[in-house]
TIMI-732130 format. One line per 2 residues: number of its first residue (from 1); their letters; for each residue x, y, z of C-alpha. Coordinates in Angstrom, 3 decimals, always signed. Layout:
BEGIN
NUM) a) X/Y/Z  ...
This chain:
BEGIN
1) xx) -15.576/+0.886/-21.651  -16.142/+3.278/-18.785
3) xx) -13.979/+6.422/-18.551  -13.618/+9.421/-16.254
5) xx) -16.045/+11.566/-18.253  -18.880/+9.312/-17.059
7) xx) -18.352/+10.420/-13.441  -20.194/+13.310/-11.817
9) xx) -18.235/+16.606/-11.617  -15.649/+17.006/-8.816
11) xx) -16.482/+19.261/-5.854  -15.872/+22.977/-6.313
13) xx) -12.560/+24.447/-5.192  -12.609/+25.046/-1.440
15) xx) -14.996/+22.166/-0.782  -13.978/+18.769/+0.573
17) xx) -15.594/+15.400/-0.148  -17.128/+14.479/+3.211
19) xx) -19.208/+11.304/+2.815  -21.270/+9.117/+0.478
21) xx) -25.005/+8.692/+0.874  -27.423/+6.897/-1.450
23) xx) -24.649/+6.232/-3.946  -23.583/+9.873/-4.278
25) xx) -20.557/+11.668/-2.823  -21.319/+14.838/-0.858
27) xx) -18.927/+17.785/-0.445  -18.839/+20.381/+2.345
29) xx) -16.575/+23.133/+3.638  -13.347/+22.062/+5.366
31) xx) -14.434/+22.437/+9.003  -17.984/+21.260/+8.297
33) xx) -16.678/+18.131/+6.572  -14.631/+17.133/+9.633
35) xx) -17.494/+17.697/+12.070  -19.866/+15.751/+9.809
37) xx) -17.455/+12.813/+9.684  -17.170/+12.845/+13.485
39) xx) -20.953/+12.781/+13.811  -21.420/+9.989/+11.261
41) xx) -18.728/+7.739/+12.752  -19.465/+8.590/+16.387
43) xx) -17.355/+6.565/+18.806  -15.672/+4.757/+15.908
45) xx) -13.943/+7.921/+14.690  -10.124/+7.802/+14.815
47) xx) -8.147/+11.016/+14.572  -4.621/+10.424/+13.264
49) xx) -2.257/+12.967/+14.824  +1.444/+13.104/+15.572
51) xx) +0.579/+13.376/+19.258  +2.160/+15.304/+22.074
53) xx) +5.310/+13.191/+22.218  +7.691/+14.626/+19.616
55) xx) +9.586/+12.307/+17.326  +13.074/+12.138/+18.788
57) xx) +16.314/+12.219/+16.864  +18.684/+9.298/+16.584
59) xx) +20.605/+10.472/+19.693  +17.783/+10.142/+22.220
61) xx) +19.539/+7.291/+24.047  +22.729/+9.252/+24.386
63) xx) +20.903/+12.353/+25.627  +19.098/+10.294/+28.265
65) xx) +22.401/+8.774/+29.379  +23.938/+12.221/+29.744
67) xx) +21.033/+13.371/+31.924  +21.718/+10.710/+34.573
69) xx) +25.487/+10.388/+34.604  +28.493/+12.635/+34.642
71) xx) +29.743/+13.450/+31.197  +33.255/+11.977/+31.106
73) xx) +33.258/+10.458/+27.593  +35.675/+11.672/+24.981
75) xx) +34.415/+12.696/+21.523  +35.872/+9.504/+20.075
77) xx) +33.941/+7.417/+22.629  +30.709/+9.201/+21.714
79) xx) +31.379/+8.467/+18.043  +31.791/+4.768/+18.855
81) xx) +28.626/+4.722/+20.994  +26.676/+6.327/+18.137
83) xx) +28.031/+3.721/+15.713  +27.065/+0.729/+17.860
85) xx) +23.619/+2.108/+18.763  +22.501/+3.833/+15.559
87) xx) +24.902/+2.928/+12.738  +27.638/+4.568/+10.705
89) xx) +25.570/+7.563/+9.601  +24.854/+8.543/+13.206
91) xx) +28.564/+8.165/+14.060  +29.520/+10.536/+11.224
93) xx) +26.985/+13.085/+12.451  +28.358/+12.753/+15.987
95) xx) +31.861/+13.296/+14.673  +30.765/+16.568/+13.046
97) xx) +29.039/+17.760/+16.231  +31.934/+16.874/+18.516
99) xx) +34.711/+19.247/+19.541  +38.318/+18.225/+20.047
101) xx) +41.463/+20.262/+20.033  +43.465/+17.606/+18.257
103) xx) +44.201/+18.186/+14.588  +43.478/+14.524/+13.791
105) xx) +39.894/+14.848/+15.075  +39.377/+18.047/+13.098
107) xx) +40.519/+16.286/+9.919  +38.206/+13.343/+10.651
109) xx) +35.311/+15.747/+11.279  +35.901/+17.447/+7.928
111) xx) +36.054/+14.100/+6.131  +32.816/+12.995/+7.847
113) xx) +31.079/+16.171/+6.695  +32.200/+15.581/+3.098
115) xx) +31.044/+11.944/+3.199  +27.580/+12.896/+4.450
117) xx) +27.203/+15.564/+1.771  +28.288/+13.129/-0.959
119) xx) +25.834/+10.505/+0.348  +23.064/+13.099/+0.288
121) xx) +23.867/+14.010/-3.320  +23.951/+10.335/-4.341
123) xx) +20.585/+9.706/-2.655  +18.965/+12.625/-4.477
125) xx) +20.489/+11.510/-7.787  +19.159/+7.971/-7.328
127) xx) +15.677/+9.357/-6.607  +15.783/+11.403/-9.808
129) xx) +17.177/+8.595/-11.946  +14.702/+5.984/-10.661
131) xx) +11.842/+7.483/-12.657  +8.683/+5.343/-12.540
133) xx) +8.492/+5.492/-16.311  +11.813/+3.789/-16.919
135) xx) +11.812/+0.142/-17.915  +12.254/-2.273/-15.075
137) xx) +11.452/+0.250/-12.392  +9.520/-0.644/-9.262
139) xx) +6.282/+0.870/-8.023  +6.713/+4.127/-6.125
141) xx) +7.015/+3.383/-2.376  +4.965/+5.615/-0.062
143) xx) +8.048/+6.899/+1.762  +9.408/+8.268/-1.514
145) xx) +6.687/+10.912/-1.246  +7.979/+12.422/+2.011
147) xx) +9.370/+15.403/+0.160  +5.825/+16.723/-0.215
149) xx) +6.029/+18.042/+3.346  +3.587/+15.630/+4.973
151) xx) +4.280/+13.431/+7.987  +1.951/+10.437/+7.449
153) xx) +2.601/+8.512/+4.240  +0.352/+5.449/+4.545
155) xx) -2.130/+3.749/+6.874  -3.178/+0.137/+7.412
157) xx) -6.461/-0.913/+9.029  -6.581/-3.967/+11.255
159) xx) -8.675/-6.732/+9.606  -10.878/-7.396/+12.646
161) xx) -10.726/-4.458/+15.077  -11.176/-0.700/+14.859
163) xx) -7.423/-0.093/+14.926  -5.298/+1.869/+12.492
165) xx) -1.502/+1.858/+12.047  +0.082/+4.908/+10.415
167) xx) +3.557/+5.087/+8.856  +5.415/+8.370/+9.250
169) xx) +8.205/+9.861/+7.183  +10.787/+9.308/+9.924
171) xx) +10.335/+5.502/+9.792  +8.152/+5.353/+12.873
173) xx) +4.735/+3.723/+13.148  +1.923/+4.875/+15.433
175) xx) -1.076/+2.733/+16.343  -4.451/+4.450/+16.835
177) xx) -7.627/+2.883/+18.191  -11.123/+4.276/+18.658
179) xx) -11.790/+5.406/+22.204  -8.172/+5.053/+23.310
181) xx) -6.059/+8.078/+24.212  -2.725/+6.229/+24.234
183) xx) -1.118/+5.822/+20.807  +1.850/+3.420/+20.888
185) xx) +4.921/+4.648/+19.007  +6.851/+1.864/+17.260
187) xx) +10.463/+2.869/+16.760  +13.564/+0.689/+16.492
189) xx) +17.127/+1.187/+15.316  +16.598/-1.518/+12.656
191) xx) +13.340/+0.006/+11.428  +14.626/+1.996/+8.453
193) xx) +13.238/+2.540/+4.941  +9.762/+1.150/+5.637
195) xx) +8.157/-0.167/+2.465  +4.971/-1.781/+3.774
197) xx) +3.104/-2.681/+6.959  +0.389/-5.319/+7.414
199) xx) -1.622/-6.628/+10.361  -1.630/-10.367/+10.945
201) xx) -5.123/-11.852/+10.332  -6.869/-13.391/+13.357
203) xx) -4.462/-11.674/+15.734  -5.269/-8.556/+17.728
205) xx) -1.688/-7.611/+18.373  +0.839/-8.532/+15.674
207) xx) +1.990/-6.026/+13.044  +4.536/-6.828/+10.309
209) xx) +6.784/-3.968/+9.183  +8.765/-4.591/+5.985
211) xx) +11.929/-2.491/+5.937  +15.613/-2.408/+5.040
213) xx) +16.778/-5.239/+7.309  +13.827/-7.596/+6.764
215) xx) +10.449/-7.932/+8.483  +10.029/-6.612/+12.018
217) xx) +7.162/-8.291/+13.893  +5.744/-6.031/+16.604
219) xx) +3.622/-7.689/+19.291  +1.365/-5.152/+21.004
221) xx) -0.633/-6.044/+24.089  -4.204/-4.864/+23.353
223) xx) -4.970/-4.737/+27.095  -1.885/-3.205/+28.689
225) xx) -1.229/-0.449/+26.170  +2.020/+1.491/+26.557
227) xx) +3.206/+4.613/+24.777  +6.570/+3.222/+23.737
229) xx) +6.777/-0.606/+23.401  +10.235/-1.921/+24.270
231) xx) +12.618/-3.946/+22.168  +11.279/-7.140/+23.756
233) xx) +8.056/-6.594/+21.785  +9.771/-6.939/+18.397
235) xx) +11.392/-9.826/+16.539  +13.168/-9.908/+13.185
237) xx) +12.522/-12.181/+10.204  +15.467/-11.745/+7.850
239) xx) +16.342/-13.827/+4.797  +19.687/-12.652/+3.309
241) xx) +18.651/-12.751/-0.345  +15.256/-11.119/+0.331
243) xx) +16.356/-7.830/+1.856  +15.592/-5.000/+1.793
245) xx) +11.886/-5.858/+1.717  +10.014/-4.842/-1.439
247) xx) +6.628/-6.316/-0.568  +4.958/-8.644/+1.928
249) xx) +1.559/-10.305/+2.256  -0.116/-12.465/+4.908
251) xx) -1.808/-15.778/+4.256  -5.542/-15.175/+4.914
253) xx) -5.350/-17.498/+7.939  -2.359/-15.614/+9.333
255) xx) -0.007/-18.551/+9.836  +2.240/-17.772/+6.855
257) xx) +3.901/-14.576/+5.661  +5.220/-14.233/+2.098
259) xx) +7.862/-11.610/+1.421  +10.215/-10.585/-1.366
261) xx) +13.126/-8.204/-1.537  +16.500/-7.316/-2.967
263) xx) +17.264/-7.634/-6.649  +16.456/-11.325/-7.099
265) xx) +13.310/-13.270/-7.941  +13.153/-15.477/-4.847
267) xx) +9.733/-15.850/-3.260  +10.135/-16.548/+0.465
269) xx) +7.322/-17.825/+2.695  +7.806/-17.723/+6.473
271) xx) +6.193/-20.057/+8.981  +5.786/-17.216/+11.470
273) xx) +5.190/-19.372/+14.553  +8.438/-21.310/+14.072
275) xx) +10.287/-18.468/+12.285  +11.266/-20.863/+9.484
277) xx) +11.642/-19.552/+5.914  +11.037/-21.581/+2.743
279) xx) +11.937/-20.447/-0.784  +8.908/-21.641/-2.770
281) xx) +10.106/-20.246/-6.095  +13.337/-18.910/-7.533
283) xx) +13.671/-18.164/-11.210  +14.070/-15.507/-13.857
285) xx) +12.129/-12.324/-14.350  +14.115/-9.810/-12.356
287) xx) +13.357/-8.533/-8.874  +9.840/-8.916/-7.489
289) xx) +8.100/-5.639/-6.730  +4.660/-6.705/-5.475
291) xx) +2.990/-9.819/-4.046  -0.658/-10.348/-3.028
293) xx) -2.238/-13.427/-1.469  -5.791/-13.975/-2.696
295) xx) -8.497/-13.856/+0.021  -9.361/-17.517/-0.607
297) xx) -5.634/-18.414/-0.142  -5.534/-20.521/-3.331
299) xx) -3.420/-18.089/-5.409  -0.550/-15.667/-5.005
301) xx) -0.083/-12.749/-7.393  +3.538/-11.793/-8.157
303) xx) +4.603/-8.698/-10.131  +8.165/-8.253/-11.349
305) xx) +10.205/-5.150/-12.090  +10.418/-6.465/-15.650
307) xx) +7.445/-6.672/-18.009  +5.939/-9.880/-16.649
309) xx) +3.609/-10.967/-13.883  +2.763/-14.407/-12.553
311) xx) -0.043/-15.980/-10.566  +0.886/-19.056/-8.506
313) xx) -1.439/-21.721/-7.206  -0.347/-22.405/-3.639
315) xx) -0.565/-26.203/-3.551  +2.340/-27.214/-5.777
317) xx) +3.453/-23.628/-6.595  +3.023/-23.891/-10.357
319) xx) +2.190/-20.636/-12.124  +0.818/-18.945/-15.213
321) xx) +2.676/-15.982/-16.676  +1.519/-12.865/-18.526
323) xx) +3.701/-10.603/-20.672  +3.096/-6.867/-20.250
325) xx) +3.855/-3.621/-22.032  +5.304/-2.174/-18.793
327) xx) +5.731/-3.336/-15.166  +2.751/-3.594/-12.836
329) xx) +2.209/-0.557/-10.603  -0.637/-1.768/-8.363
331) xx) -3.090/-4.674/-8.130  -6.035/-5.842/-6.000
333) xx) -7.907/-9.126/-5.533  -11.678/-9.308/-5.264
335) xx) -13.099/-10.397/-1.912  -13.704/-13.948/-3.188
337) xx) -10.339/-14.256/-4.911  -11.744/-14.965/-8.363
339) xx) -11.001/-11.575/-9.968  -7.807/-9.537/-10.214
341) xx) -7.587/-5.868/-11.193  -4.240/-4.242/-11.998
343) xx) -2.626/-1.206/-13.596  +0.802/-0.780/-15.171
345) xx) +3.336/+1.987/-14.703  +3.089/+3.480/-18.197
347) xx) -0.559/+2.921/-19.161  -3.609/+4.757/-17.694
349) xx) -5.899/+1.756/-18.137  -7.488/-0.562/-15.571
351) xx) -7.055/-4.241/-16.539  -8.898/-7.330/-15.414
353) xx) -8.211/-11.074/-15.112  -10.725/-13.745/-14.103
355) xx) -9.975/-17.112/-12.452  -11.960/-20.340/-12.290
357) xx) -11.995/-22.247/-8.950  -9.817/-25.345/-9.004
359) xx) -6.413/-26.747/-8.202  -4.749/-25.050/-11.193
361) xx) -4.305/-21.316/-11.648  -7.093/-21.193/-14.239
363) xx) -6.624/-17.600/-15.321  -7.985/-15.986/-18.470
365) xx) -5.532/-16.005/-21.351  -5.775/-12.294/-22.081
367) xx) -6.289/-9.365/-19.724  -9.232/-7.167/-20.647
369) xx) -9.598/-3.434/-20.294  -12.387/-2.307/-17.976
371) xx) -11.735/+1.430/-17.485  -9.958/+4.176/-19.392
373) xx) -8.177/+6.396/-16.842  -6.484/+8.750/-19.317
375) xx) -5.761/+12.176/-17.845  -8.352/+14.691/-18.943
377) xx) -9.866/+18.053/-18.062  -13.328/+18.080/-16.487
379) xx) -15.432/+20.912/-15.103  -16.026/+20.960/-11.348
381) xx) -19.321/+21.977/-9.747  -18.430/+25.650/-10.228
383) xx) -17.591/+25.148/-13.901  -13.829/+25.518/-13.397
385) xx) -11.654/+23.031/-15.292  -9.611/+20.571/-13.268
387) xx) -7.210/+17.842/-14.393  -8.153/+14.296/-13.357
389) xx) -6.828/+10.809/-14.029  -3.561/+9.786/-15.648
391) xx) -0.960/+7.258/-14.522  -2.057/+5.385/-11.410
393) xx) -0.220/+5.242/-8.106  -2.461/+2.883/-6.130
395) xx) -5.612/+0.757/-6.287  -7.620/-0.314/-3.256
397) xx) -10.836/-2.349/-2.967  -13.114/-2.624/+0.056
399) xx) -13.706/-5.957/+1.789  -16.864/-6.783/-0.212
401) xx) -15.493/-5.507/-3.532  -18.242/-2.895/-3.853
403) xx) -16.107/+0.269/-3.787  -12.886/+0.706/-5.772
405) xx) -10.680/+3.748/-5.096  -7.871/+4.866/-7.438
407) xx) -5.065/+7.305/-6.592  -3.155/+9.013/-9.413
409) xx) +0.387/+10.343/-9.527  -0.153/+13.875/-10.807
411) xx) -3.767/+14.873/-10.124  -5.530/+15.933/-6.917
413) xx) -8.685/+13.799/-7.047  -9.230/+10.201/-5.989
415) xx) -11.574/+8.323/-8.362  -14.265/+6.109/-6.856
417) xx) -16.077/+3.351/-8.778  -19.054/+1.296/-7.605
419) xx) -18.362/-2.355/-8.394  -20.112/-5.709/-8.471
421) xx) -18.075/-8.873/-8.984  -20.319/-11.827/-9.759
423) xx) -21.515/-13.425/-11.837  -19.524/-10.893/-13.877
425) xx) -17.506/-7.783/-13.125  -19.404/-4.507/-13.438
427) xx) -18.110/-0.968/-12.865  -20.403/+2.022/-12.355
429) xx) -19.473/+5.702/-11.874  -18.948/+6.679/-8.245
431) xx) -17.405/+10.134/-8.310  -14.335/+12.205/-7.522
433) xx) -12.953/+12.625/-4.003  -11.301/+16.002/-3.493
435) xx) -9.410/+17.375/-0.492  -8.419/+20.845/+0.614
437) xx) -7.068/+23.275/-1.960  -3.625/+22.192/-3.155
439) xx) -3.649/+18.864/-1.304  -2.786/+15.778/-3.373
441) xx) -3.700/+12.210/-2.318  -0.706/+10.059/-1.366
443) xx) -2.333/+6.748/-0.421  -5.719/+5.270/+0.502
445) xx) -7.005/+2.357/+2.580  -10.465/+0.938/+3.341
447) xx) -11.503/+0.018/+6.869  -11.835/-3.764/+7.012
449) xx) -14.012/-4.671/+10.011  -17.315/-3.118/+8.949
451) xx) -20.494/-5.178/+8.626  -22.038/-2.740/+6.151
453) xx) -20.999/+0.249/+4.105  -17.367/+1.382/+3.980
455) xx) -14.912/+3.957/+5.309  -12.146/+5.187/+3.031
457) xx) -9.071/+6.704/+4.682  -7.166/+9.120/+2.459
459) xx) -3.636/+10.287/+3.278  -3.111/+13.753/+1.795
461) xx) +0.207/+15.405/+0.899  -0.225/+17.717/+3.890
463) xx) +0.183/+14.711/+6.193  -3.492/+14.744/+7.152
465) xx) -5.567/+11.570/+7.217  -9.221/+12.002/+6.222
467) xx) -11.902/+9.363/+6.789  -14.804/+9.312/+4.321
469) xx) -17.876/+7.300/+5.495  -19.839/+5.562/+2.750
471) xx) -23.384/+4.548/+3.626  -25.078/+2.149/+1.219
473) xx) -26.864/-1.181/+1.174  -24.394/-3.970/+0.509
475) xx) -25.368/-6.510/-2.118  -23.283/-9.253/-0.565
477) xx) -22.552/-10.201/+3.066  -18.982/-9.804/+4.235
479) xx) -18.169/-13.529/+4.386  -20.215/-14.703/+1.444
481) xx) -19.204/-17.830/-0.434  -19.138/-18.390/-4.138
483) xx) -21.618/-20.749/-5.778  -19.184/-22.780/-7.869
485) xx) -21.691/-24.367/-10.237  -23.336/-21.041/-11.007
487) xx) -19.930/-19.401/-11.411  -18.646/-22.018/-13.879
489) xx) -21.762/-21.481/-15.972  -21.582/-17.700/-15.879
491) xx) -18.006/-17.564/-17.164  -19.160/-18.925/-20.488
493) xx) -21.777/-16.234/-21.025  -20.658/-12.911/-22.511
495) xx) -22.396/-9.753/-21.337  -21.442/-6.327/-22.588
497) xx) -23.045/-3.240/-21.093  -23.470/+0.077/-22.875
499) xx) -20.079/+1.213/-21.543  -18.380/-2.152/-22.046
501) xx) -17.753/-2.268/-18.304  -19.205/-5.761/-17.829
503) xx) -16.484/-8.268/-18.696  -17.159/-12.034/-18.841
505) xx) -14.599/-14.388/-17.346  -12.886/-16.779/-19.741
507) xx) -10.940/-19.754/-18.460  -7.587/-20.474/-20.038
509) xx) -8.010/-24.081/-18.904  -10.509/-26.235/-20.745
511) xx) -12.412/-23.509/-22.594  -12.601/-23.835/-26.353
513) xx) -14.022/-20.408/-27.143  -11.948/-17.359/-27.966
515) xx) -11.371/-14.909/-25.083  -13.363/-11.689/-25.015
517) xx) -10.817/-8.848/-25.206  -10.571/-5.257/-26.223
519) xx) -9.090/-4.928/-29.742  -6.581/-2.453/-28.304
521) xx) -4.839/-5.097/-26.224  -5.517/-8.297/-28.095
523) xx) -1.827/-9.123/-28.531  -0.302/-7.278/-25.626
525) xx) -1.190/-9.250/-22.502  -0.950/-12.935/-23.246
527) xx) -0.417/-16.054/-21.200  +1.669/-18.858/-22.724
């Protein structure tokens, strides 16, 4: 089984991973790395910046109103306006700011101040108590990392165009496009506690934002671009028992949107065109923390806050279930939808499941280990020891499943593996991606509209977004199809490489042989 010691040494301190060429990552100085990236990407380079327009506070509407009309409102009226426009928290803040000679207002202002302080203490306590290592906890949301001082927390590439949406700590979203100076700012009073954003497939303009109130669908005109889209450009999909949103995923054709939320196990699928929700499954297992539609649309992966995960087939919505040692932290489908990689919250190991094409789920009975990600000390190019690996925060796979990037919770390097997915899964060492001194990776995303190679976007704890071009010859075309007869034959042939990184697929449906598994997990991940 492959481990982190098989990778080439990380770049020396003070050097930044700039690009990949001929299968090897290259590191340069900070300024030289940025200029090299600009040259390699040319007109396709997108610089993610906050922009000249500052992020306004919650009272921007009120300030604008005061600039054009005489100020005749009483403090109590301003408190009510703040409540109706921005919510109870804004009204309490307005009450503290206001001045009134009456003793009753002064008492109310003092009470409001106490309430806000208590709410702040409760919020901090909940963040400390919701440790990712506790049983039943959910994966760490990107916005929970805002305390690191950065502004950008995650990015999402459009599936078909050179457009990038970036989520900021203040619950705003900015949309960047190559060659366009205008960057639309998406901000709405209902857009709070963003958990995930996702572009609608086969649409140039629709972005789904999963947040506290449900899913906000922003429609952006790709021709008439404006800096601040109005409220008429947004609609709300809200299902009472599925809020706040924990996770969402688009059907590969873009007509359906699956979402989950709250503390229940209801799986809701929206017909987006008609804005009609359907609960396709409701059962036990606790709240759902993560859902992923497979690229071939035949399966839907569902991870629960408890120690189980399920994979549904999307015709009759039957499922197979696996029991885990701890909840799933992150997962990714292969480009053809026949392989699933995942990691758990308490185990630094990359696991693998294979699926056979058909109407049933057809998953392997036991998950196999494919990579040991245990935290360890390695020497960088200058011979200095650096800590790498450990518990995983996020997995991401490029559109052809040839580059796999892994972000860890407590170490400053992103791990890159070279992968090949058929007839069997194979992992090869790629290298370590390192940023500026002291910067820790927060999230990563691959550009999706490339015909060859890849571009990995890394969000660092400083709030910077770095693009890393990867030039290589792709083994498979972007829209390749799977040879079913060859695939069904290959799943019955076991191949083990020197590092045990080649794992054969074993069907749990109609296969008489025993599954190939690591002896370390033989009884831990089983399907009934």
